[in-house]
N, C-alpha and C positions, 0 to 999 in steps of 0.2 A: 616589898614596897613598904615604906614607913607611912603611917597614917596619923595625922594630928587633928584635933578638933578645936574649932573656934568656940568661944563661949556661946555665940549665937546659935550654934548647932543644937544646943540643948533647950532652945526656946519652947519647943513642943513637948519637952520632957520624955523623949524617947532615948533609951540607953545606947551607949556606945556599942555594946555587943550586938544589938539589933542592926545598927547601921553597918558595922563591919561585916555582918553576915550578908547584907544586901550588896555591899561592895565586892565581896569575894564570890558571890553567886548571883550576878545580875541576870535578869531575864531580858531586860532592854537597857542599852547604854547609848547615850547620844550627847552631842556637844551643843551648847547654847552660847551664842555670842555674849560676851560680857559687856557691861556698860562701857561707854566711850572711855578709852584709855585703860581699861581693866582687862584682866585675863579672861579667856573663855571659861565657861563652866562645864564640868563633866557631870552628867546626870545619870544616876543608876536607879533603875526601877526593878523591884522584885518583892517577894515575900520574905519576911524575916524567918527565923527558926520556928516561930509559933504559927506562921501562916498569915501574919498581919502584913498587908500590902503597904510598902513604904517607898518614898522617893528620897534619895540622898543626893545632895549637890556638893561638888568639891572643885577646887582649883589645884592644878599641879604646880608646885613651887619649882624654882630653878634647880634645886638639888634632887628633884624627883619625888619629894614628899607629897602625898596627897593630903590637902588641907580641907577638911570637911567644914562647910559653912552653913549647911541647911539639912535638917532631917525632919520629915513629917509624914503623916499618912498620905497615901496616894490620892491626888485630887482628880476630880472629873475634868478640870480645866487643862490637865496634862494633854488631853486630846483623845478622841475616839480611837484613832489608829493605835495609839500607845496602850490604851486600856484593852483593846482587843488583843494586841500582842501579849500584854501582861497576862491575860486570862486564857490564852491558848495553852492547853496542856497536852 
């Protein structure tokens, strides 16, 4: 699968290699409805290769490319059940 990054994905200054690690090794993956008239978002939660907990959000383009639009440290607002799933080892 090809992966491309939007400029906005670098807003929190987290590198592409970290995001790719999370996409390729997700602990939790789920779909979030996109804003009205927009594609649904795929959310990947996991630790990067250094153990830093991240959330990566992407949309799948018509050609199958995963277009990453958001990468940041995992937030508490992601929800307790997701945090618990993330920390189950």
